[in-house]
Every structure is written in C-alpha cells, then in structure tokens.
C-alpha positions in Angstrom: 46.3 162.2 110.5 45.9 158.5 111.3 44.1 156.4 109.0 42.4 154.3 111.3 40.4 156.8 113.0 38.0 156.4 110.3 37.9 152.8 110.4 35.1 150.3 111.2 36.3 147.3 114.4 36.3 144.9 111.6 39.1 147.3 109.7 41.2 147.3 113.1 40.8 143.9 113.3 42.4 142.6 110.7 45.3 145.5 111.2 45.7 144.1 114.5 46.1 139.9 113.5 48.5 140.9 110.5 50.5 143.0 113.3 50.1 140.1 115.6 50.9 137.6 113.4 53.8 139.2 111.6 55.1 139.2 115.0 55.1 135.4 115.6 52.2 135.8 118.2 49.4 133.1 117.7 46.3 134.5 117.1 43.2 133.6 117.8 39.8 135.4 116.2 36.6 134.8 118.6 33.0 135.1 117.0 31.6 133.3 114.0 30.9 134.5 110.8 26.8 133.4 110.2 25.1 133.2 107.3 22.8 135.6 106.1 19.1 135.7 108.0 20.8 133.1 111.3 21.3 135.0 114.8 23.3 138.3 114.3 25.1 137.4 117.2 28.6 135.3 118.5 27.0 132.9 120.6 30.0 133.4 123.1 29.7 133.9 126.6 29.3 138.2 126.9 31.9 140.0 128.2 35.1 137.7 126.2 37.4 139.4 124.2 37.6 139.7 119.9 41.0 138.3 119.8 43.2 135.8 121.8 46.8 136.2 121.4 49.4 133.9 122.6 52.5 136.2 122.5 56.3 135.1 121.0 59.1 134.8 123.5 56.7 133.5 126.0 55.4 136.6 127.3 52.2 135.2 128.0 48.5 135.6 126.3 47.0 138.3 125.1 42.9 139.3 124.9 42.5 142.1 122.9 39.1 143.7 122.9 38.9 145.7 119.5 36.8 148.9 119.7 36.5 151.9 117.4 37.7 155.7 118.8 35.3 156.6 121.6 34.2 152.8 121.5 32.5 151.6 124.9 33.2 148.4 127.1 29.9 146.6 127.8 29.5 145.7 132.2 30.2 142.3 131.0 33.8 143.3 128.8 34.8 145.7 131.9 34.6 143.1 134.5 36.1 140.4 132.2 39.3 143.0 131.9 38.9 143.6 135.3 39.5 139.8 135.9 42.9 139.4 133.1 44.6 142.5 135.0 44.2 140.9 138.4 46.4 138.4 137.2 49.1 140.1 135.7 51.9 138.0 137.8 50.5 135.4 135.6 51.3 136.6 132.1 47.3 137.5 131.5 47.4 140.6 129.7 44.2 143.3 128.3 44.5 145.5 126.3 41.0 147.5 124.5 41.0 150.0 121.7 42.4 149.2 118.1 45.3 148.9 116.5 47.4 152.4 118.0 46.0 150.7 121.5 48.0 147.1 120.0 50.9 149.4 119.2 51.5 151.1 121.7 51.4 148.0 124.6 53.7 145.9 122.3 55.8 148.7 121.8 55.6 149.0 126.2 55.8 145.4 126.6 59.8 145.2 124.3 57.6 143.3 121.3 58.0 146.6 119.2 59.7 149.0 118.7 58.6 153.0 118.3 60.7 153.2 114.8 58.7 150.4 113.4 55.9 151.7 113.0 54.8 155.2 111.5 55.4 158.0 113.7 51.8 158.9 114.4 51.3 155.7 115.9 54.1 155.6 118.4 52.1 156.7 121.7 54.3 159.2 122.6 52.5 160.9 119.5 49.1 159.4 119.8 46.6 163.0 121.3 43.8 162.3 124.1 41.0 162.2 122.4 
C-alpha cells in the first residue's frame, strides 16, 4: 500500500519538491502563504500549475499540478495543461497528480530509474483507481 494515498496535497507537493531537487532540478513553488485572516487564495492567474520545474540535463521545463488521488482539474487548469502539451516539441511538459505521477514521468523520460524507487511506486506496479 502506498503511504502517499492518504496524504493531503500539501504533503504530496513537499515530497515532489524533495524528489525533483534531489535529482538536480530547480523547483519554483507558485502561490503564497498568507497570514491568518488574509484572503485564502493564491492570487495567481487561474489555471497556473503549482510547481514550475527546470529539469536537469537540459530536459526542459515541467509544470506540475499537484492533485490528491481522485482530484480533478478545474477548467482553467485543463486549459493550461492543453497549452503545455501543445508545446511538447519545445520541451514544455505537464504532469497532474501526486508523487507517483511525477515518479512515472521521471522514469518515462529517463531522469529516474525504477530501481531507484520503492517497488510500489514504480509505474508498472501502479493500479488504476
């Protein structure tokens, strides 16, 4: 059983940031932390992803929209993803999901080997929900 299945998005995001930075990526977290009582939103443009990642070895830019299991994209997020994927030849990438989704992406592009992660996190061991 994957421990991340019950973590909130904030814990998923922290794990993703640690993984990516451990691989040598430069990770930028979008959004803000606000004082209690302030407006609760991020004040970012609707649809922009949670993380902007400059991948190591000049592999391009990755946007990550962190979602808890069964999380859904809002229409603005879906449009942002569509725009990113339309630029694939320009080395712009987009991942939706948690740590497992980012691990699957990194394995798929050769930045991480499935032997470097716990067996239950490897894409071939992931079960569809």
